[in-house]
PQR file of N, CA, C, O and H, with PARSE charges and radii, in Angstrom:
ATOM      1  N   MET A   1       4.365  20.685 -14.731 -0.4000 1.5000
ATOM      2  CA  MET A   1       3.586  19.449 -14.639 -0.0000 2.0000
ATOM      3  C   MET A   1       4.445  18.359 -14.008  0.5500 1.7000
ATOM      4  O   MET A   1       5.639  18.263 -14.292 -0.5500 1.4000
ATOM      5  N   ALA A   2       3.851  17.558 -13.170 -0.4000 1.5000
ATOM      6  CA  ALA A   2       4.549  16.485 -12.470 -0.0000 2.0000
ATOM      7  C   ALA A   2       4.787  15.294 -13.390  0.5500 1.7000
ATOM      8  O   ALA A   2       4.042  15.054 -14.339 -0.5500 1.4000
ATOM      9  H   ALA A   2       2.881  17.637 -12.940  0.4000 1.0000
ATOM     10  N   ASP A   3       5.850  14.557 -13.076 -0.4000 1.5000
ATOM     11  CA  ASP A   3       6.064  13.294 -13.777 -0.0000 2.0000
ATOM     12  C   ASP A   3       4.922  12.366 -13.407  0.5500 1.7000
ATOM     13  O   ASP A   3       4.442  12.379 -12.273 -0.5500 1.4000
ATOM     14  H   ASP A   3       6.456  14.752 -12.304  0.4000 1.0000
ATOM     15  N   ALA A   4       4.491  11.562 -14.366 -0.4000 1.5000
ATOM     16  CA  ALA A   4       3.382  10.646 -14.102 -0.0000 2.0000
ATOM     17  C   ALA A   4       3.811   9.479 -13.220  0.5500 1.7000
ATOM     18  O   ALA A   4       2.995   8.897 -12.507 -0.5500 1.4000
ATOM     19  H   ALA A   4       4.881  11.552 -15.286  0.4000 1.0000
ATOM     20  N   GLU A   5       5.111   9.140 -13.275 -0.4000 1.5000
ATOM     21  CA  GLU A   5       5.579   7.946 -12.576 -0.0000 2.0000
ATOM     22  C   GLU A   5       6.920   8.208 -11.908  0.5500 1.7000
ATOM     23  O   GLU A   5       7.775   8.897 -12.464 -0.5500 1.4000
ATOM     24  H   GLU A   5       5.775   9.613 -13.855  0.4000 1.0000
ATOM     25  N   LEU A   6       7.098   7.660 -10.724 -0.4000 1.5000
ATOM     26  CA  LEU A   6       8.354   7.734  -9.997 -0.0000 2.0000
ATOM     27  C   LEU A   6       8.813   6.300  -9.743  0.5500 1.7000
ATOM     28  O   LEU A   6       8.052   5.480  -9.229 -0.5500 1.4000
ATOM     29  H   LEU A   6       6.403   7.101 -10.272  0.4000 1.0000
ATOM     30  N   ILE A   7      10.043   6.007 -10.099 -0.4000 1.5000
ATOM     31  CA  ILE A   7      10.566   4.637  -9.973 -0.0000 2.0000
ATOM     32  C   ILE A   7      11.473   4.545  -8.752  0.5500 1.7000
ATOM     33  O   ILE A   7      12.345   5.388  -8.541 -0.5500 1.4000
ATOM     34  H   ILE A   7      10.661   6.673 -10.516  0.4000 1.0000
ATOM     35  N   PHE A   8      11.251   3.508  -7.956 -0.4000 1.5000
ATOM     36  CA  PHE A   8      12.082   3.215  -6.792 -0.0000 2.0000
ATOM     37  C   PHE A   8      12.797   1.892  -7.006  0.5500 1.7000
ATOM     38  O   PHE A   8      12.195   0.923  -7.469 -0.5500 1.4000
ATOM     39  H   PHE A   8      10.543   2.823  -8.127  0.4000 1.0000
ATOM     40  N   VAL A   9      14.073   1.850  -6.673 -0.4000 1.5000
ATOM     41  CA  VAL A   9      14.830   0.604  -6.650 -0.0000 2.0000
ATOM     42  C   VAL A   9      14.720   0.060  -5.226  0.5500 1.7000
ATOM     43  O   VAL A   9      15.110   0.725  -4.266 -0.5500 1.4000
ATOM     44  H   VAL A   9      14.562   2.637  -6.297  0.4000 1.0000
ATOM     45  N   VAL A  10      14.189  -1.146  -5.101 -0.4000 1.5000
ATOM     46  CA  VAL A  10      13.985  -1.785  -3.799 -0.0000 2.0000
ATOM     47  C   VAL A  10      14.983  -2.926  -3.663  0.5500 1.7000
ATOM     48  O   VAL A  10      15.109  -3.775  -4.546 -0.5500 1.4000
ATOM     49  H   VAL A  10      13.872  -1.687  -5.881  0.4000 1.0000
ATOM     50  N   GLU A  11      15.690  -2.927  -2.531 -0.4000 1.5000
ATOM     51  CA  GLU A  11      16.667  -3.984  -2.272 -0.0000 2.0000
ATOM     52  C   GLU A  11      16.467  -4.531  -0.860  0.5500 1.7000
ATOM     53  O   GLU A  11      15.993  -3.828   0.033 -0.5500 1.4000
ATOM     54  H   GLU A  11      15.587  -2.237  -1.814  0.4000 1.0000
ATOM     55  N   GLU A  12      16.831  -5.781  -0.679 -0.4000 1.5000
ATOM     56  CA  GLU A  12      16.819  -6.362   0.655 -0.0000 2.0000
ATOM     57  C   GLU A  12      18.018  -5.799   1.411  0.5500 1.7000
ATOM     58  O   GLU A  12      19.133  -5.799   0.891 -0.5500 1.4000
ATOM     59  H   GLU A  12      17.216  -6.352  -1.404  0.4000 1.0000
ATOM     60  N   ALA A  13      17.799  -5.325   2.621 -0.4000 1.5000
ATOM     61  CA  ALA A  13      18.876  -4.781   3.445 -0.0000 2.0000
ATOM     62  C   ALA A  13      19.658  -5.922   4.078  0.5500 1.7000
ATOM     63  O   ALA A  13      19.083  -6.951   4.432 -0.5500 1.4000
ATOM     64  H   ALA A  13      16.893  -5.326   3.044  0.4000 1.0000
ATOM     65  N   ALA A  14      20.963  -5.744   4.220 -0.4000 1.5000
ATOM     66  CA  ALA A  14      21.820  -6.785   4.790 -0.0000 2.0000
ATOM     67  C   ALA A  14      21.393  -7.143   6.218  0.5500 1.7000
ATOM     68  O   ALA A  14      21.506  -8.297   6.631 -0.5500 1.4000
ATOM     69  H   ALA A  14      21.430  -4.908   3.932  0.4000 1.0000
ATOM     70  N   GLU A  15      20.904  -6.154   6.966 -0.4000 1.5000
ATOM     71  CA  GLU A  15      20.493  -6.394   8.352 -0.0000 2.0000
ATOM     72  C   GLU A  15      19.034  -6.824   8.472  0.5500 1.7000
ATOM     73  O   GLU A  15      18.508  -6.958   9.577 -0.5500 1.4000
ATOM     74  H   GLU A  15      20.812  -5.217   6.631  0.4000 1.0000
ATOM     75  N   GLY A  16      18.389  -7.038   7.334 -0.4000 1.5000
ATOM     76  CA  GLY A  16      16.990  -7.433   7.304 -0.0000 2.0000
ATOM     77  C   GLY A  16      16.107  -6.297   6.852  0.5500 1.7000
ATOM     78  O   GLY A  16      16.484  -5.132   6.974 -0.5500 1.4000
ATOM     79  H   GLY A  16      18.816  -6.928   6.437  0.4000 1.0000
ATOM     80  N   GLY A  17      14.956  -6.612   6.339 -0.4000 1.5000
ATOM     81  CA  GLY A  17      14.038  -5.605   5.841 -0.0000 2.0000
ATOM     82  C   GLY A  17      14.385  -5.175   4.425  0.5500 1.7000
ATOM     83  O   GLY A  17      15.091  -5.883   3.707 -0.5500 1.4000
ATOM     84  H   GLY A  17      14.650  -7.558   6.239  0.4000 1.0000
ATOM     85  N   TYR A  18      13.887  -4.015   4.030 -0.4000 1.5000
ATOM     86  CA  TYR A  18      14.030  -3.535   2.656 -0.0000 2.0000
ATOM     87  C   TYR A  18      14.340  -2.043   2.648  0.5500 1.7000
ATOM     88  O   TYR A  18      13.963  -1.307   3.560 -0.5500 1.4000
ATOM     89  H   TYR A  18      13.313  -3.440   4.613  0.4000 1.0000
ATOM     90  N   THR A  19      15.036  -1.615   1.598 -0.4000 1.5000
ATOM     91  CA  THR A  19      15.279  -0.197   1.363 -0.0000 2.0000
ATOM     92  C   THR A  19      14.704   0.169   0.000  0.5500 1.7000
ATOM     93  O   THR A  19      14.631  -0.667  -0.900 -0.5500 1.4000
ATOM     94  H   THR A  19      15.342  -2.213   0.858  0.4000 1.0000
ATOM     95  N   ALA A  20      14.299   1.425  -0.140 -0.4000 1.5000
ATOM     96  CA  ALA A  20      13.779   1.916  -1.419 -0.0000 2.0000
ATOM     97  C   ALA A  20      14.432   3.267  -1.708  0.5500 1.7000
ATOM     98  O   ALA A  20      14.456   4.152  -0.853 -0.5500 1.4000
ATOM     99  H   ALA A  20      14.358   2.105   0.591  0.4000 1.0000
ATOM    100  N   ARG A  21      14.965   3.413  -2.935 -0.4000 1.5000
ATOM    101  CA  ARG A  21      15.639   4.635  -3.364 -0.0000 2.0000
ATOM    102  C   ARG A  21      15.028   5.097  -4.672  0.5500 1.7000
ATOM    103  O   ARG A  21      14.963   4.332  -5.634 -0.5500 1.4000
ATOM    104  H   ARG A  21      14.945   2.694  -3.630  0.4000 1.0000
ATOM    105  N   ALA A  22      14.580   6.341  -4.717 -0.4000 1.5000
ATOM    106  CA  ALA A  22      13.966   6.892  -5.926 -0.0000 2.0000
ATOM    107  C   ALA A  22      15.036   7.223  -6.950  0.5500 1.7000
ATOM    108  O   ALA A  22      16.111   7.710  -6.599 -0.5500 1.4000
ATOM    109  H   ALA A  22      14.632   6.963  -3.936  0.4000 1.0000
ATOM    110  N   LEU A  23      14.743   6.961  -8.207 -0.4000 1.5000
ATOM    111  CA  LEU A  23      15.646   7.333  -9.289 -0.0000 2.0000
ATOM    112  C   LEU A  23      15.368   8.783  -9.679  0.5500 1.7000
ATOM    113  O   LEU A  23      14.237   9.141 -10.008 -0.5500 1.4000
ATOM    114  H   LEU A  23      13.870   6.566  -8.492  0.4000 1.0000
ATOM    115  N   GLY A  24      16.405   9.609  -9.638 -0.4000 1.5000
ATOM    116  CA  GLY A  24      16.267  10.994 -10.061 -0.0000 2.0000
ATOM    117  C   GLY A  24      15.786  11.955  -8.996  0.5500 1.7000
ATOM    118  O   GLY A  24      15.623  13.145  -9.266 -0.5500 1.4000
ATOM    119  H   GLY A  24      17.324   9.318  -9.370  0.4000 1.0000
ATOM    120  N   HIS A  25      15.555  11.460  -7.789 -0.4000 1.5000
ATOM    121  CA  HIS A  25      15.112  12.318  -6.686 -0.0000 2.0000
ATOM    122  C   HIS A  25      15.796  11.854  -5.409  0.5500 1.7000
ATOM    123  O   HIS A  25      16.149  10.682  -5.278 -0.5500 1.4000
ATOM    124  H   HIS A  25      15.688  10.494  -7.570  0.4000 1.0000
ATOM    125  N   ALA A  26      15.981  12.765  -4.476 -0.4000 1.5000
ATOM    126  CA  ALA A  26      16.633  12.440  -3.202 -0.0000 2.0000
ATOM    127  C   ALA A  26      15.604  11.911  -2.215  0.5500 1.7000
ATOM    128  O   ALA A  26      15.305  12.550  -1.206 -0.5500 1.4000
ATOM    129  H   ALA A  26      15.695  13.717  -4.583  0.4000 1.0000
ATOM    130  N   ILE A  27      15.065  10.729  -2.520 -0.4000 1.5000
ATOM    131  CA  ILE A  27      14.081  10.100  -1.642 -0.0000 2.0000
ATOM    132  C   ILE A  27      14.589   8.700  -1.305  0.5500 1.7000
ATOM    133  O   ILE A  27      14.892   7.908  -2.197 -0.5500 1.4000
ATOM    134  H   ILE A  27      15.308  10.210  -3.339  0.4000 1.0000
ATOM    135  N   PHE A  28      14.679   8.406  -0.011 -0.4000 1.5000
ATOM    136  CA  PHE A  28      15.134   7.103   0.462 -0.0000 2.0000
ATOM    137  C   PHE A  28      14.294   6.745   1.674  0.5500 1.7000
ATOM    138  O   PHE A  28      14.026   7.590   2.528 -0.5500 1.4000
ATOM    139  H   PHE A  28      14.433   9.049   0.714  0.4000 1.0000
ATOM    140  N   THR A  29      13.879   5.483   1.744 -0.4000 1.5000
ATOM    141  CA  THR A  29      13.135   5.022   2.913 -0.0000 2.0000
ATOM    142  C   THR A  29      13.412   3.543   3.123  0.5500 1.7000
ATOM    143  O   THR A  29      13.989   2.882   2.260 -0.5500 1.4000
ATOM    144  H   THR A  29      14.097   4.797   1.050  0.4000 1.0000
ATOM    145  N   GLU A  30      13.000   3.029   4.267 -0.4000 1.5000
ATOM    146  CA  GLU A  30      13.222   1.622   4.588 -0.0000 2.0000
ATOM    147  C   GLU A  30      12.111   1.111   5.492  0.5500 1.7000
ATOM    148  O   GLU A  30      11.415   1.888   6.145 -0.5500 1.4000
ATOM    149  H   GLU A  30      12.531   3.566   4.968  0.4000 1.0000
ATOM    150  N   ALA A  31      11.956  -0.209   5.518 -0.4000 1.5000
ATOM    151  CA  ALA A  31      10.937  -0.844   6.367 -0.0000 2.0000
ATOM    152  C   ALA A  31      11.288  -2.316   6.533  0.5500 1.7000
ATOM    153  O   ALA A  31      12.129  -2.855   5.814 -0.5500 1.4000
ATOM    154  H   ALA A  31      12.522  -0.840   4.987  0.4000 1.0000
ATOM    155  N   ASP A  32      10.628  -2.954   7.492 -0.4000 1.5000
ATOM    156  CA  ASP A  32      10.888  -4.368   7.774 -0.0000 2.0000
ATOM    157  C   ASP A  32      10.217  -5.316   6.792  0.5500 1.7000
ATOM    158  O   ASP A  32      10.739  -6.399   6.525 -0.5500 1.4000
ATOM    159  H   ASP A  32       9.944  -2.516   8.076  0.4000 1.0000
ATOM    160  N   THR A  33       9.063  -4.924   6.248 -0.4000 1.5000
ATOM    161  CA  THR A  33       8.320  -5.795   5.335 -0.0000 2.0000
ATOM    162  C   THR A  33       7.970  -5.035   4.060  0.5500 1.7000
ATOM    163  O   THR A  33       7.997  -3.804   4.039 -0.5500 1.4000
ATOM    164  H   THR A  33       8.640  -4.044   6.464  0.4000 1.0000
ATOM    165  N   LEU A  34       7.643  -5.764   3.005 -0.4000 1.5000
ATOM    166  CA  LEU A  34       7.249  -5.108   1.752 -0.0000 2.0000
ATOM    167  C   LEU A  34       5.955  -4.301   1.901  0.5500 1.7000
ATOM    168  O   LEU A  34       5.888  -3.188   1.381 -0.5500 1.4000
ATOM    169  H   LEU A  34       7.620  -6.764   3.022  0.4000 1.0000
ATOM    170  N   PRO A  35       4.924  -4.812   2.589 -0.5600 1.5000
ATOM    171  CA  PRO A  35       3.732  -3.975   2.774  0.2800 2.0000
ATOM    172  C   PRO A  35       4.044  -2.673   3.538  0.5500 1.7000
ATOM    173  O   PRO A  35       3.514  -1.613   3.207 -0.5500 1.4000
ATOM    174  N   ASP A  36       4.902  -2.766   4.552 -0.4000 1.5000
ATOM    175  CA  ASP A  36       5.292  -1.565   5.289 -0.0000 2.0000
ATOM    176  C   ASP A  36       6.110  -0.629   4.403  0.5500 1.7000
ATOM    177  O   ASP A  36       5.977   0.591   4.503 -0.5500 1.4000
ATOM    178  H   ASP A  36       5.333  -3.627   4.821  0.4000 1.0000
ATOM    179  N   LEU A  37       6.948  -1.185   3.546 -0.4000 1.5000
ATOM    180  CA  LEU A  37       7.756  -0.368   2.646 -0.0000 2.0000
ATOM    181  C   LEU A  37       6.866   0.411   1.681  0.5500 1.7000
ATOM    182  O   LEU A  37       7.136   1.578   1.397 -0.5500 1.4000
ATOM    183  H   LEU A  37       7.056  -2.176   3.465  0.4000 1.0000
ATOM    184  N   LYS A  38       5.820  -0.215   1.180 -0.4000 1.5000
ATOM    185  CA  LYS A  38       4.890   0.479   0.283 -0.0000 2.0000
ATOM    186  C   LYS A  38       4.289   1.693   0.971  0.5500 1.7000
ATOM    187  O   LYS A  38       4.188   2.764   0.371 -0.5500 1.4000
ATOM    188  H   LYS A  38       5.601  -1.163   1.411  0.4000 1.0000
ATOM    189  N   ALA A  39       3.890   1.534   2.221 -0.4000 1.5000
ATOM    190  CA  ALA A  39       3.324   2.654   2.977 -0.0000 2.0000
ATOM    191  C   ALA A  39       4.376   3.736   3.213  0.5500 1.7000
ATOM    192  O   ALA A  39       4.063   4.925   3.154 -0.5500 1.4000
ATOM    193  H   ALA A  39       3.972   0.665   2.709  0.4000 1.0000
ATOM    194  N   MET A  40       5.606   3.339   3.477 -0.4000 1.5000
ATOM    195  CA  MET A  40       6.681   4.305   3.700 -0.0000 2.0000
ATOM    196  C   MET A  40       7.002   5.074   2.420  0.5500 1.7000
ATOM    197  O   MET A  40       7.281   6.272   2.472 -0.5500 1.4000
ATOM    198  H   MET A  40       5.860   2.373   3.525  0.4000 1.0000
ATOM    199  N   VAL A  41       6.965   4.395   1.269 -0.4000 1.5000
ATOM    200  CA  VAL A  41       7.190   5.061  -0.012 -0.0000 2.0000
ATOM    201  C   VAL A  41       6.096   6.096  -0.259  0.5500 1.7000
ATOM    202  O   VAL A  41       6.388   7.223  -0.659 -0.5500 1.4000
ATOM    203  H   VAL A  41       6.739   3.422   1.226  0.4000 1.0000
ATOM    204  N   GLN A  42       4.857   5.726  -0.028 -0.4000 1.5000
ATOM    205  CA  GLN A  42       3.748   6.677  -0.204 -0.0000 2.0000
ATOM    206  C   GLN A  42       3.943   7.904   0.686  0.5500 1.7000
ATOM    207  O   GLN A  42       3.759   9.035   0.237 -0.5500 1.4000
ATOM    208  H   GLN A  42       4.619   4.811   0.296  0.4000 1.0000
ATOM    209  N   ASP A  43       4.311   7.683   1.934 -0.4000 1.5000
ATOM    210  CA  ASP A  43       4.519   8.781   2.870 -0.0000 2.0000
ATOM    211  C   ASP A  43       5.695   9.662   2.429  0.5500 1.7000
ATOM    212  O   ASP A  43       5.612  10.888   2.496 -0.5500 1.4000
ATOM    213  H   ASP A  43       4.460   6.765   2.299  0.4000 1.0000
ATOM    214  N   ALA A  44       6.788   9.036   1.980 -0.4000 1.5000
ATOM    215  CA  ALA A  44       7.958   9.790   1.538 -0.0000 2.0000
ATOM    216  C   ALA A  44       7.621  10.658   0.321  0.5500 1.7000
ATOM    217  O   ALA A  44       8.093  11.791   0.220 -0.5500 1.4000
ATOM    218  H   ALA A  44       6.855   8.040   1.926  0.4000 1.0000
ATOM    219  N   ILE A  45       6.822  10.141  -0.586 -0.4000 1.5000
ATOM    220  CA  ILE A  45       6.428  10.906  -1.768 -0.0000 2.0000
ATOM    221  C   ILE A  45       5.564  12.094  -1.352  0.5500 1.7000
ATOM    222  O   ILE A  45       5.750  13.201  -1.857 -0.5500 1.4000
ATOM    223  H   ILE A  45       6.439   9.220  -0.503  0.4000 1.0000
ATOM    224  N   ARG A  46       4.633  11.876  -0.447 -0.4000 1.5000
ATOM    225  CA  ARG A  46       3.775  12.972   0.028 -0.0000 2.0000
ATOM    226  C   ARG A  46       4.594  14.068   0.710  0.5500 1.7000
ATOM    227  O   ARG A  46       4.287  15.253   0.580 -0.5500 1.4000
ATOM    228  H   ARG A  46       4.481  10.977  -0.037  0.4000 1.0000
ATOM    229  N   CYS A  47       5.637  13.662   1.439 -0.4000 1.5000
ATOM    230  CA  CYS A  47       6.487  14.640   2.130 -0.0000 2.0000
ATOM    231  C   CYS A  47       7.405  15.389   1.160  0.5500 1.7000
ATOM    232  O   CYS A  47       7.717  16.559   1.383 -0.5500 1.4000
ATOM    233  H   CYS A  47       5.886  12.699   1.544  0.4000 1.0000
ATOM    234  N   HIS A  48       7.833  14.733   0.100 -0.4000 1.5000
ATOM    235  CA  HIS A  48       8.820  15.302  -0.830 -0.0000 2.0000
ATOM    236  C   HIS A  48       8.198  16.258  -1.851  0.5500 1.7000
ATOM    237  O   HIS A  48       8.832  17.238  -2.241 -0.5500 1.4000
ATOM    238  H   HIS A  48       7.580  13.783  -0.082  0.4000 1.0000
ATOM    239  N   PHE A  49       6.982  15.986  -2.281 -0.4000 1.5000
ATOM    240  CA  PHE A  49       6.353  16.759  -3.352 -0.0000 2.0000
ATOM    241  C   PHE A  49       5.131  17.533  -2.846  0.5500 1.7000
ATOM    242  O   PHE A  49       4.388  17.055  -1.989 -0.5500 1.4000
ATOM    243  H   PHE A  49       6.467  15.190  -1.964  0.4000 1.0000
ATOM    244  N   ASP A  50       4.942  18.728  -3.391 -0.4000 1.5000
ATOM    245  CA  ASP A  50       3.675  19.427  -3.201 -0.0000 2.0000
ATOM    246  C   ASP A  50       2.609  18.649  -3.958  0.5500 1.7000
ATOM    247  O   ASP A  50       2.925  17.913  -4.893 -0.5500 1.4000
ATOM    248  H   ASP A  50       5.546  19.116  -4.087  0.4000 1.0000
ATOM    249  N   GLU A  51       1.369  18.803  -3.569 -0.4000 1.5000
ATOM    250  CA  GLU A  51       0.283  18.030  -4.187 -0.0000 2.0000
ATOM    251  C   GLU A  51       0.227  18.216  -5.706  0.5500 1.7000
ATOM    252  O   GLU A  51      -0.019  17.252  -6.431 -0.5500 1.4000
ATOM    253  H   GLU A  51       1.112  19.401  -2.810  0.4000 1.0000
ATOM    254  N   ALA A  52       0.448  19.425  -6.193 -0.4000 1.5000
ATOM    255  CA  ALA A  52       0.380  19.690  -7.638 -0.0000 2.0000
ATOM    256  C   ALA A  52       1.530  19.048  -8.405  0.5500 1.7000
ATOM    257  O   ALA A  52       1.405  18.797  -9.603 -0.5500 1.4000
ATOM    258  H   ALA A  52       0.647  20.208  -5.604  0.4000 1.0000
ATOM    259  N   GLU A  53       2.645  18.780  -7.734 -0.4000 1.5000
ATOM    260  CA  GLU A  53       3.828  18.208  -8.387 -0.0000 2.0000
ATOM    261  C   GLU A  53       3.992  16.711  -8.132  0.5500 1.7000
ATOM    262  O   GLU A  53       4.909  16.091  -8.672 -0.5500 1.4000
ATOM    263  H   GLU A  53       2.746  18.985  -6.761  0.4000 1.0000
ATOM    264  N   ARG A  54       3.132  16.138  -7.334 -0.4000 1.5000
ATOM    265  CA  ARG A  54       3.261  14.737  -6.926 -0.0000 2.0000
ATOM    266  C   ARG A  54       3.018  13.785  -8.095  0.5500 1.7000
ATOM    267  O   ARG A  54       2.050  13.955  -8.835 -0.5500 1.4000
ATOM    268  H   ARG A  54       2.388  16.642  -6.896  0.4000 1.0000
ATOM    269  N   PRO A  55       3.895  12.771  -8.273 -0.5600 1.5000
ATOM    270  CA  PRO A  55       3.661  11.762  -9.316  0.2800 2.0000
ATOM    271  C   PRO A  55       2.363  11.001  -9.053  0.5500 1.7000
ATOM    272  O   PRO A  55       1.907  10.899  -7.914 -0.5500 1.4000
ATOM    273  N   VAL A  56       1.787  10.479 -10.110 -0.4000 1.5000
ATOM    274  CA  VAL A  56       0.535   9.734 -10.003 -0.0000 2.0000
ATOM    275  C   VAL A  56       0.796   8.295  -9.568  0.5500 1.7000
ATOM    276  O   VAL A  56      -0.002   7.710  -8.835 -0.5500 1.4000
ATOM    277  H   VAL A  56       2.158  10.562 -11.036  0.4000 1.0000
ATOM    278  N   ILE A  57       1.904   7.729 -10.016 -0.4000 1.5000
ATOM    279  CA  ILE A  57       2.230   6.321  -9.767 -0.0000 2.0000
ATOM    280  C   ILE A  57       3.660   6.200  -9.258  0.5500 1.7000
ATOM    281  O   ILE A  57       4.554   6.914  -9.712 -0.5500 1.4000
ATOM    282  H   ILE A  57       2.553   8.204 -10.611  0.4000 1.0000
ATOM    283  N   ALA A  58       3.868   5.288  -8.307 -0.4000 1.5000
ATOM    284  CA  ALA A  58       5.209   4.910  -7.869 -0.0000 2.0000
ATOM    285  C   ALA A  58       5.420   3.455  -8.269  0.5500 1.7000
ATOM    286  O   ALA A  58       4.628   2.582  -7.914 -0.5500 1.4000
ATOM    287  H   ALA A  58       3.142   4.708  -7.937  0.4000 1.0000
ATOM    288  N   ARG A  59       6.485   3.205  -9.003 -0.4000 1.5000
ATOM    289  CA  ARG A  59       6.813   1.835  -9.422 -0.0000 2.0000
ATOM    290  C   ARG A  59       7.957   1.335  -8.548  0.5500 1.7000
ATOM    291  O   ARG A  59       9.004   1.976  -8.465 -0.5500 1.4000
ATOM    292  H   ARG A  59       7.129   3.914  -9.291  0.4000 1.0000
ATOM    293  N   LEU A  60       7.760   0.188  -7.895 -0.4000 1.5000
ATOM    294  CA  LEU A  60       8.785  -0.414  -7.057 -0.0000 2.0000
ATOM    295  C   LEU A  60       9.464  -1.526  -7.846  0.5500 1.7000
ATOM    296  O   LEU A  60       8.834  -2.519  -8.210 -0.5500 1.4000
ATOM    297  H   LEU A  60       6.909  -0.334  -7.962  0.4000 1.0000
ATOM    298  N   HIS A  61      10.749  -1.347  -8.103 -0.4000 1.5000
ATOM    299  CA  HIS A  61      11.523  -2.322  -8.878 -0.0000 2.0000
ATOM    300  C   HIS A  61      12.391  -3.094  -7.894  0.5500 1.7000
ATOM    301  O   HIS A  61      13.396  -2.577  -7.406 -0.5500 1.4000
ATOM    302  H   HIS A  61      11.261  -0.540  -7.807  0.4000 1.0000
ATOM    303  N   LEU A  62      12.000  -4.344  -7.601 -0.4000 1.5000
ATOM    304  CA  LEU A  62      12.708  -5.177  -6.629 -0.0000 2.0000
ATOM    305  C   LEU A  62      13.946  -5.790  -7.267  0.5500 1.7000
ATOM    306  O   LEU A  62      13.859  -6.503  -8.267 -0.5500 1.4000
ATOM    307  H   LEU A  62      11.184  -4.764  -7.997  0.4000 1.0000
ATOM    308  N   VAL A  63      15.097  -5.499  -6.674 -0.4000 1.5000
ATOM    309  CA  VAL A  63      16.376  -6.023  -7.150 -0.0000 2.0000
ATOM    310  C   VAL A  63      16.855  -7.040  -6.129  0.5500 1.7000
ATOM    311  O   VAL A  63      16.972  -6.733  -4.942 -0.5500 1.4000
ATOM    312  H   VAL A  63      15.167  -4.920  -5.862  0.4000 1.0000
ATOM    313  N   ARG A  64      17.129  -8.239  -6.589 -0.4000 1.5000
ATOM    314  CA  ARG A  64      17.582  -9.296  -5.678 -0.0000 2.0000
ATOM    315  C   ARG A  64      18.866  -9.912  -6.224  0.5500 1.7000
ATOM    316  O   ARG A  64      18.900 -10.425  -7.343 -0.5500 1.4000
ATOM    317  H   ARG A  64      17.034  -8.488  -7.553  0.4000 1.0000
ATOM    318  N   ASP A  65      19.915  -9.852  -5.418 -0.4000 1.5000
ATOM    319  CA  ASP A  65      21.155 -10.521  -5.769 -0.0000 2.0000
ATOM    320  C   ASP A  65      21.106 -11.929  -5.196  0.5500 1.7000
ATOM    321  O   ASP A  65      20.899 -12.120  -3.998 -0.5500 1.4000
ATOM    322  H   ASP A  65      19.888  -9.435  -4.509  0.4000 1.0000
ATOM    323  N   GLU A  66      21.294 -12.892  -6.051 -0.4000 1.5000
ATOM    324  CA  GLU A  66      21.269 -14.283  -5.599 -0.0000 2.0000
ATOM    325  C   GLU A  66      22.443 -15.021  -6.210  0.5500 1.7000
ATOM    326  O   GLU A  66      22.644 -14.970  -7.424 -0.5500 1.4000
ATOM    327  H   GLU A  66      21.462 -12.737  -7.025  0.4000 1.0000
ATOM    328  N   LEU A  67      23.207 -15.694  -5.400 -0.4000 1.5000
ATOM    329  CA  LEU A  67      24.340 -16.472  -5.882 -0.0000 2.0000
ATOM    330  C   LEU A  67      23.946 -17.938  -5.921  0.5500 1.7000
ATOM    331  O   LEU A  67      23.314 -18.449  -4.997 -0.5500 1.4000
ATOM    332  H   LEU A  67      23.044 -15.735  -4.414  0.4000 1.0000
ATOM    333  N   ILE A  68      24.323 -18.602  -6.990 -0.4000 1.5000
ATOM    334  CA  ILE A  68      24.086 -20.040  -7.078 -0.0000 2.0000
ATOM    335  C   ILE A  68      25.400 -20.733  -7.415  0.5500 1.7000
ATOM    336  O   ILE A  68      26.234 -20.201  -8.147 -0.5500 1.4000
ATOM    337  H   ILE A  68      24.836 -18.187  -7.741  0.4000 1.0000
ATOM    338  N   GLU A  69      25.558 -21.896  -6.882 -0.4000 1.5000
ATOM    339  CA  GLU A  69      26.771 -22.664  -7.138 -0.0000 2.0000
ATOM    340  C   GLU A  69      26.599 -23.403  -8.453  0.5500 1.7000
ATOM    341  O   GLU A  69      25.541 -23.971  -8.721 -0.5500 1.4000
ATOM    342  H   GLU A  69      24.880 -22.329  -6.288  0.4000 1.0000
ATOM    343  N   VAL A  70      27.652 -23.394  -9.277 -0.4000 1.5000
ATOM    344  CA  VAL A  70      27.599 -24.109 -10.566 -0.0000 2.0000
ATOM    345  C   VAL A  70      28.677 -25.155 -10.653  0.5500 1.7000
ATOM    346  O   VAL A  70      28.782 -25.851 -11.662 -0.5500 1.4000
ATOM    347  H   VAL A  70      28.512 -22.933  -9.059  0.4000 1.0000
TER
END
């Protein structure tokens, strides 16, 4: 039985755009915008899993490093 959910860590790329890395699976993708990244994640999941093993939900966890002066 497939996992119900697959979690991706999403980060802003230093050169612009976004990267997404799946936790527990060798899936990585990137795109220029968040809407494009969502489509790329869906495509990567379809390519990585057979239909019977495909997760039902992909959760995108956006990680943002921000420095503030104190």
